C-alpha positions as CSV (number, residue, x, y, z in Angstrom):
1,M,-47.1,9.1,-16.3
2,A,-44.9,7.2,-18.8
3,L,-47.0,8.7,-21.7
4,S,-46.6,12.2,-20.3
5,K,-42.8,11.7,-20.0
6,R,-42.6,10.4,-23.6
7,F,-44.6,13.3,-24.8
8,L,-42.3,15.8,-23.1
9,Q,-39.3,14.0,-24.7
10,V,-40.8,14.1,-28.1
11,R,-41.7,17.8,-27.7
12,A,-38.2,18.6,-26.7
13,L,-36.7,16.7,-29.6
14,L,-39.1,18.4,-32.0
15,I,-38.1,21.9,-30.7
16,A,-34.4,21.0,-31.2
17,V,-35.0,19.8,-34.7
18,L,-36.9,22.9,-35.6
19,M,-34.2,25.1,-34.2
20,A,-31.6,23.3,-36.2
21,A,-33.7,23.7,-39.4
22,L,-34.2,27.4,-38.8
23,I,-30.5,27.9,-38.0
24,G,-29.6,26.2,-41.3
25,G,-32.2,28.3,-43.2
26,I,-30.7,31.5,-41.9
27,A,-27.1,30.5,-42.5
28,Y,-27.4,28.9,-45.9
29,F,-30.5,30.3,-47.6
30,T,-31.0,33.9,-46.3
31,A,-29.2,36.9,-47.8
32,R,-28.6,39.9,-45.6
33,E,-30.7,42.1,-47.9
34,N,-33.8,39.9,-47.5
35,F,-34.6,41.3,-44.1
36,T,-38.3,40.2,-43.9
37,F,-37.3,36.6,-44.5
38,F,-34.5,36.8,-42.0
39,I,-36.4,38.4,-39.2
40,G,-39.4,36.1,-39.6
41,Q,-37.1,33.1,-39.2
42,Y,-35.2,34.7,-36.3
43,I,-38.4,35.5,-34.3
44,L,-39.6,32.0,-34.7
45,L,-36.2,30.6,-33.7
46,F,-36.1,32.9,-30.7
47,G,-39.6,31.7,-29.7
48,L,-38.5,28.1,-29.8
49,F,-35.4,28.8,-27.8
50,Y,-37.5,30.5,-25.1
51,V,-39.9,27.6,-25.0
52,L,-36.9,25.3,-24.6
53,W,-35.7,27.5,-21.7
54,L,-39.1,27.6,-20.0
55,N,-39.0,23.7,-20.0
56,R,-35.4,23.4,-19.0
57,Q,-36.3,21.0,-16.1
58,E,-36.9,18.3,-18.7
59,W,-33.3,18.5,-19.9
60,K,-30.0,17.5,-18.3
61,F,-26.9,19.7,-18.7
62,I,-25.3,17.2,-21.0
63,H,-28.3,17.2,-23.3
64,F,-28.2,21.0,-23.6
65,L,-24.4,20.8,-24.2
66,I,-24.9,18.3,-27.1
67,L,-27.6,20.5,-28.6
68,A,-25.4,23.6,-28.3
69,I,-22.5,21.9,-30.1
70,I,-24.7,20.5,-32.9
71,L,-26.2,23.9,-33.6
72,R,-22.8,25.4,-33.9
73,L,-21.6,22.6,-36.2
74,I,-24.5,23.4,-38.5
75,L,-23.2,26.9,-38.8
76,L,-19.5,25.9,-39.2
77,F,-19.5,25.5,-43.0
78,A,-21.8,28.5,-43.8
79,A,-20.3,31.7,-45.2
80,P,-20.9,34.7,-42.9
81,E,-23.9,36.4,-44.7
82,L,-24.7,39.1,-42.2
83,S,-21.2,40.6,-41.8
84,N,-18.1,41.0,-44.0
85,D,-15.7,41.5,-41.2
86,F,-14.1,38.1,-41.8
87,Y,-12.5,39.4,-45.0
88,R,-10.6,41.9,-42.9
89,F,-9.6,39.2,-40.4
90,L,-8.2,37.1,-43.2
91,W,-6.5,40.1,-44.8
92,D,-4.7,41.0,-41.6
93,G,-3.6,37.4,-41.2
94,E,-2.2,37.3,-44.8
95,L,-0.3,40.5,-44.2
96,L,1.3,39.1,-41.1
97,L,2.1,35.9,-42.8
98,N,4.0,37.9,-45.5
99,G,5.9,39.9,-43.0
100,I,3.8,43.1,-43.1
101,N,2.5,44.6,-39.9
102,P,-1.3,45.1,-40.2
103,F,-1.1,48.3,-38.1
104,Q,1.4,49.8,-40.5
105,Y,-0.8,50.4,-43.6
106,T,-4.4,50.8,-44.4
107,P,-5.5,48.2,-47.0
108,N,-5.6,51.1,-49.6
109,D,-2.0,52.0,-48.7
110,A,-0.9,48.3,-48.6
111,L,-2.0,47.5,-52.2
112,H,1.4,48.6,-53.7
113,Q,3.5,46.9,-51.1
114,Y,5.4,43.8,-52.1
115,I,5.1,40.2,-50.9
116,S,7.2,37.2,-51.8
117,V,5.5,34.5,-53.9
118,N,7.8,31.5,-54.3
119,G,10.8,33.8,-53.8
120,V,9.6,36.3,-56.4
121,P,8.6,39.8,-55.3
122,K,5.0,40.5,-56.2
123,E,2.7,43.5,-55.6
124,I,-0.1,42.7,-53.2
125,Y,-2.8,43.7,-55.6
126,S,-1.5,41.2,-58.1
127,D,-2.2,38.4,-55.7
128,H,-5.6,36.9,-56.6
129,Y,-6.5,35.8,-53.0
130,L,-5.5,39.1,-51.5
131,R,-7.4,41.0,-54.2
132,I,-10.6,39.0,-53.2
133,L,-10.1,39.8,-49.6
134,Y,-9.5,43.5,-50.3
135,H,-12.8,43.9,-52.3
136,G,-14.7,41.7,-49.9
137,M,-14.0,43.9,-46.8
138,G,-15.7,47.0,-48.2
139,E,-14.7,50.6,-48.5
140,L,-14.9,51.5,-44.8
141,S,-12.4,48.9,-43.8
142,Q,-10.2,49.6,-46.9
143,E,-9.7,53.2,-45.7
144,H,-8.7,52.4,-42.1
145,Y,-5.9,50.7,-40.2
146,S,-6.7,47.5,-38.4
147,C,-8.6,48.0,-35.1
148,Y,-8.1,44.4,-33.9
149,P,-5.7,44.0,-31.0
150,V,-2.6,41.8,-31.2
151,L,-3.8,38.6,-29.6
152,N,-6.7,38.6,-32.1
153,Q,-4.2,39.0,-34.9
154,F,-2.6,35.7,-34.0
155,F,-5.8,33.8,-34.6
156,F,-6.0,35.5,-38.0
157,V,-2.4,34.5,-38.9
158,I,-3.0,30.9,-37.9
159,A,-5.9,30.7,-40.4
160,A,-3.8,32.4,-43.1
161,F,-1.0,29.9,-42.5
162,I,-3.2,26.9,-43.1
163,S,-4.4,27.8,-46.6
164,D,-5.2,30.4,-49.3
165,N,-8.9,29.4,-49.4
166,I,-11.5,31.7,-48.0
167,M,-13.9,28.8,-47.0
168,V,-11.1,26.8,-45.3
169,N,-9.7,29.8,-43.5
170,T,-13.2,30.9,-42.3
171,I,-13.8,27.4,-40.9
172,V,-10.5,27.6,-39.0
173,L,-11.5,30.9,-37.4
174,K,-15.0,29.5,-36.6
175,V,-13.4,26.5,-34.8
176,F,-11.7,29.0,-32.5
177,V,-15.0,30.7,-31.8
178,V,-16.8,27.4,-31.2
179,L,-14.1,26.3,-28.8
180,A,-14.3,29.6,-27.0
181,D,-18.1,29.2,-26.7
182,I,-17.7,25.7,-25.1
183,G,-15.2,27.3,-22.7
184,V,-17.8,30.0,-21.9
185,I,-20.4,27.3,-21.1
186,F,-18.1,25.6,-18.6
187,M,-16.8,28.8,-17.0
188,G,-20.4,30.2,-16.9
189,R,-21.4,27.0,-15.1
190,K,-18.7,27.5,-12.5
191,I,-19.7,31.1,-11.9
192,A,-23.3,30.2,-11.6
193,K,-22.5,27.7,-8.9
194,H,-20.4,30.3,-7.1
195,F,-23.5,32.5,-6.9
196,G,-25.7,29.5,-5.9
197,L,-27.6,29.4,-9.2
198,S,-28.6,26.5,-11.4
199,P,-26.0,25.7,-14.1
200,H,-28.9,25.9,-16.6
201,V,-28.7,29.8,-16.5
202,I,-25.8,29.6,-19.0
203,W,-28.2,28.4,-21.7
204,L,-29.8,31.8,-21.8
205,Y,-26.5,32.7,-23.5
206,A,-25.2,29.6,-25.1
207,L,-28.4,28.5,-26.8
208,N,-29.6,32.0,-27.6
209,P,-30.1,32.2,-31.4
210,F,-28.4,35.7,-31.3
211,I,-25.2,34.1,-30.0
212,L,-25.3,31.3,-32.4
213,I,-25.8,33.6,-35.4
214,E,-23.4,36.4,-34.4
215,F,-20.5,34.2,-33.3
216,T,-20.3,30.9,-35.2
217,G,-22.5,32.2,-38.0
218,N,-21.1,35.7,-38.6
219,L,-17.7,35.0,-37.1
220,H,-17.2,37.7,-34.4
221,F,-14.5,37.3,-31.8
222,E,-16.5,38.7,-28.9
223,G,-17.0,35.1,-27.8
224,V,-13.3,34.6,-27.4
225,M,-13.0,37.8,-25.5
226,I,-15.9,36.7,-23.2
227,F,-14.2,33.4,-22.5
228,F,-11.0,35.1,-21.3
229,F,-13.1,37.6,-19.3
230,L,-15.1,34.9,-17.5
231,V,-11.9,33.1,-16.6
232,A,-10.6,36.4,-15.1
233,L,-13.9,37.0,-13.3
234,Y,-14.0,33.5,-11.8
235,A,-10.4,33.8,-10.7
236,V,-11.1,37.1,-8.9
237,L,-14.2,35.8,-7.3
238,K,-12.0,32.9,-5.9
239,N,-9.4,35.5,-4.7
240,Q,-6.9,34.3,-7.4
241,W,-6.2,37.9,-8.5
242,G,-2.9,37.1,-10.3
243,I,-4.6,34.6,-12.7
244,G,-7.5,37.0,-13.1
245,A,-5.2,39.9,-14.1
246,V,-3.5,37.8,-16.8
247,F,-6.7,36.6,-18.3
248,L,-8.3,40.1,-18.2
249,G,-5.2,41.3,-20.1
250,L,-5.7,38.6,-22.7
251,A,-9.4,39.6,-23.0
252,I,-8.3,43.2,-23.6
253,Q,-6.0,41.9,-26.4
254,I,-9.0,40.4,-28.1
255,K,-11.3,43.5,-27.7
256,L,-10.4,46.6,-25.8
257,I,-13.8,47.0,-24.1
258,P,-12.8,45.0,-20.9
259,L,-10.1,47.7,-20.2
260,M,-12.7,50.0,-18.6
261,F,-13.8,47.3,-16.1
262,I,-10.6,47.2,-14.1
263,P,-11.9,49.7,-11.5
264,F,-14.9,47.5,-10.8
265,F,-12.7,44.8,-9.3
266,F,-11.0,47.2,-6.9
267,K,-13.5,47.1,-4.0
268,K,-13.6,43.3,-4.2
269,L,-9.8,43.0,-4.1
270,K,-9.2,45.9,-1.6
271,W,-6.7,48.5,-2.5
272,R,-3.4,46.7,-2.0
273,R,-4.3,43.7,-4.2
274,A,-6.2,46.1,-6.6
275,I,-3.0,47.9,-7.3
276,G,-1.2,44.6,-8.1
277,F,-4.2,43.5,-10.2
278,A,-4.2,46.6,-12.3
279,A,-0.4,46.5,-12.7
280,L,-0.3,42.9,-13.8
281,T,-3.3,43.4,-16.2
282,G,-1.4,46.4,-17.7
283,F,1.8,44.4,-18.0
284,T,0.0,41.5,-19.8
285,V,-1.7,44.0,-22.2
286,L,1.7,45.7,-22.9
287,A,3.6,42.4,-23.2
288,V,1.3,41.0,-25.8
289,G,0.8,44.3,-27.6
290,G,4.5,44.9,-27.8
291,I,4.9,42.0,-30.1
292,L,3.4,44.0,-33.0
293,L,2.8,47.5,-31.7
294,N,5.1,50.5,-31.3
295,E,4.0,54.0,-30.6
296,L,3.1,54.7,-34.3
297,Y,1.2,51.5,-34.9
298,F,-0.7,51.9,-31.6
299,S,-1.6,55.4,-32.7
300,N,-2.8,54.0,-36.0
301,M,-5.0,51.4,-34.3
302,M,-6.5,53.9,-31.9
303,E,-7.2,56.3,-34.8
304,S,-9.3,53.6,-36.5
305,I,-11.1,52.8,-33.2
306,N,-11.8,56.5,-32.7
307,E,-13.2,56.8,-36.2
308,Y,-15.6,53.9,-35.7
309,F,-16.8,55.0,-32.3
310,V,-17.0,58.8,-32.8
311,R,-17.6,59.6,-36.4
312,F,-19.7,56.7,-37.7
313,Q,-23.2,55.8,-36.7
314,F,-25.1,52.5,-36.7
315,N,-28.0,51.4,-34.5
316,S,-27.4,54.1,-32.0
317,G,-30.0,55.3,-29.5
318,L,-29.5,58.8,-28.0
319,Y,-26.8,59.7,-30.6
320,N,-29.2,59.0,-33.5
321,F,-31.9,61.2,-31.9
322,L,-29.5,64.1,-31.3
323,V,-27.9,64.2,-34.7
324,N,-30.9,63.5,-36.8
325,F,-33.6,65.5,-34.9
326,A,-32.6,67.7,-32.0
327,L,-29.4,69.2,-33.4
328,E,-30.1,69.0,-37.2
329,D,-29.5,72.7,-37.6
330,M,-25.8,72.4,-36.6
331,G,-24.9,70.8,-40.0
332,D,-22.3,68.1,-40.6
333,S,-20.2,69.3,-37.6
334,R,-22.9,67.8,-35.2
335,F,-21.7,64.3,-36.0
336,Y,-18.2,64.7,-34.6
337,V,-19.2,67.1,-31.8
338,V,-22.1,64.9,-30.5
339,G,-20.0,61.8,-30.8
340,S,-17.1,63.3,-28.9
341,I,-19.4,64.6,-26.1
342,L,-21.3,61.4,-25.7
343,S,-18.0,59.4,-25.7
344,S,-16.7,61.6,-22.9
345,L,-20.0,61.3,-20.9
346,A,-19.9,57.5,-21.2
347,G,-16.3,57.4,-19.8
348,I,-17.3,59.7,-16.9
349,G,-20.4,57.7,-16.2
350,V,-18.6,54.4,-16.1
351,L,-15.9,55.7,-13.9
352,V,-18.4,57.3,-11.4
353,L,-20.4,54.0,-11.3
354,A,-17.2,52.0,-10.6
355,L,-16.0,54.3,-7.8
356,L,-19.2,55.4,-6.1
357,K,-21.5,52.3,-6.4
358,S,-21.9,50.3,-3.2
359,Y,-20.5,46.7,-3.6
360,R,-21.9,44.5,-0.9
361,S,-21.4,41.2,-2.5
362,D,-19.5,39.4,-5.3
363,L,-22.6,39.7,-7.5
364,D,-22.5,43.5,-7.3
365,V,-19.3,43.5,-9.3
366,V,-21.2,41.7,-12.1
367,V,-24.2,44.1,-11.8
368,G,-21.9,47.1,-11.9
369,I,-20.2,46.0,-15.1
370,L,-23.5,45.2,-16.6
371,F,-24.8,48.7,-16.1
372,A,-21.4,50.2,-17.1
373,L,-22.0,48.5,-20.5
374,L,-25.6,49.9,-20.6
375,I,-24.2,53.4,-20.1
376,Y,-21.4,52.9,-22.6
377,Y,-23.6,51.5,-25.4
378,G,-26.5,53.8,-24.6
379,L,-24.3,56.7,-25.4
380,A,-22.3,55.1,-28.3
381,T,-22.5,56.1,-31.9
382,T,-22.2,52.5,-33.1
383,V,-23.9,49.5,-31.6
384,H,-23.5,46.5,-33.8
385,P,-25.7,43.5,-32.8
386,W,-22.8,41.4,-31.5
387,Y,-21.9,44.1,-29.0
388,V,-24.9,43.1,-26.9
389,S,-23.3,39.7,-26.2
390,F,-21.3,41.1,-23.3
391,L,-24.4,42.4,-21.6
392,L,-26.2,39.1,-22.2
393,I,-23.5,36.9,-20.6
394,L,-23.4,39.1,-17.5
395,S,-27.2,39.2,-17.2
396,V,-27.6,35.5,-16.9
397,F,-26.1,35.6,-13.4
398,T,-28.5,38.4,-12.3
399,N,-32.3,39.0,-12.3
400,Y,-31.9,41.7,-15.0
401,K,-33.3,40.3,-18.3
402,F,-33.3,43.5,-20.5
403,P,-30.2,42.2,-22.3
404,L,-32.1,39.0,-23.2
405,V,-34.8,41.2,-24.7
406,W,-32.2,43.2,-26.5
407,S,-30.7,40.1,-28.0
408,L,-34.1,39.8,-29.8
409,L,-34.6,43.5,-30.6
410,V,-31.1,44.3,-31.8
411,M,-31.6,42.1,-34.9
412,L,-34.0,44.7,-36.2
413,S,-30.9,46.7,-37.0
414,Y,-30.3,44.4,-40.0
415,S,-33.2,46.1,-41.7
416,A,-30.6,48.8,-42.6
417,Y,-28.9,46.5,-45.2
418,G,-30.6,46.7,-48.5
419,A,-29.8,46.7,-52.2
420,E,-29.3,50.5,-52.1
421,G,-26.7,50.4,-49.3
422,V,-27.0,51.0,-45.5
423,V,-30.1,52.9,-44.7
424,Q,-31.5,52.7,-41.1
425,N,-35.2,52.3,-40.5
426,P,-36.1,55.1,-38.0
427,I,-39.3,53.3,-36.9
428,L,-37.6,50.0,-36.1
429,L,-34.7,51.8,-34.5
430,T,-37.1,53.8,-32.3
431,A,-39.0,50.6,-31.4
432,E,-35.8,48.9,-30.4
433,Y,-34.7,51.5,-27.9
434,V,-38.1,52.5,-26.6
435,L,-38.8,48.8,-25.7
436,L,-35.3,48.2,-24.4
437,Y,-35.2,51.3,-22.1
438,S,-38.8,50.7,-20.9
439,I,-37.9,47.1,-19.8
440,A,-34.6,48.2,-18.3
441,F,-36.3,51.1,-16.4
442,F,-39.0,48.7,-15.1
443,E,-36.4,46.2,-13.8
444,I,-34.3,48.9,-12.2
445,R,-37.3,50.4,-10.5
446,R,-38.5,47.0,-9.3
447,N,-35.2,46.2,-7.8
448,W,-34.8,49.6,-6.2
449,K,-38.3,49.3,-4.6
450,S,-37.6,45.9,-3.3
451,N,-34.1,47.0,-2.0
452,A,-32.7,44.0,-4.0
453,V,-30.2,45.6,-6.3
454,G,-27.7,42.9,-7.1
455,I,-29.7,40.2,-5.2
456,Q,-30.8,37.2,-7.2
457,L,-34.4,36.0,-7.4
458,K,-33.3,32.6,-6.5
459,T,-36.7,31.1,-6.6
460,F,-36.5,31.7,-10.4
461,F,-33.5,29.4,-10.7
462,T,-34.2,26.6,-8.2
463,D,-34.1,23.8,-10.8
464,Q,-30.7,22.4,-9.9
465,K,-29.5,19.5,-12.1
């Protein structure tokens, strides 16, 4: 018996060490263009993570928490290799620090604006640090206004205030992301207990290699948005709608996507409280946004968001099929036409789901938002890997596991980045979405047949610790 227990402990430790080694290998020794090396390591890492999850009874919550923090600390000092968005984060922060509104100019337009260096006016492009940030962000970002909401901008300016060193500033931003991740772990634990689930369900999110790489590794602020959203969700579940409204407003000021979830809370709150909830959420969004945005700057920001989500294409499912195969004869106009139509259909679909779906329990709110996201991203023109994180966190509280599978499959999209630029692999793209939709359809059909839509398979999560 003692030998068996010692074996299990050694095995768990070995898995943790191997995960740490693979995380380090991806972060410090794998270029984005070396897709074969990257995906090989990632698949192995994901396999170790899943073995760890299957044997979760051997671990206490505190042990998982320590491992989650250690894995993030390994990534803390690595330059984001799989995404160059951090250059734009730091650029926006530097502009704010120098008194220039990041929603006022595109980086191309801002080059000939003046900043003060030791009291001496100096053209932006003459500043060595800003010049590095400008070239690092890439042409797409250079041509567009900032699309990052106001609260997000304050994280950027804090990093800019601390130093003029890319590595130092990147670490500062990563610290915010790590702290948000820790917050997500504890809020997720509270929500799991509210639904009568094991606290261990949160590790499907917090120890998932996808989350580690995309947030602490690649420095995406979806994790911060998710933390604010979970606080809002928990507050609403506990009938503290005022607190929920404020934190939902803060989540929206990190990323705009939670804005479309307001109607999903209405049936939980009933109409009188729902009106107050929507009003207070709107007030929070406008109060924070009003610090930097006026009508023109807001229009500039929305113009960039519209460009990214209507005109541009990356890792899309239905959109890719329509523009590259079904409607190829339409010429270049098909890109904007199809993007606009699918965007409108996504909005209608989400609204119909929010208003017409039956909500019998608190969990149905979570399931409703989960499927709203599936509709939205299923019809989107651009689905960057880190977008899947929102579906993943919601899924851990349900018996739907297609987002967990997607957190593995979505990394196939990095095959598009090569020495010759961004070229998507149609075979891998097709495989990603065929597998994803097949699993999602199977899970929906299973729940529909069992009349258990929104009901947990509690026997799957009986390992309370």
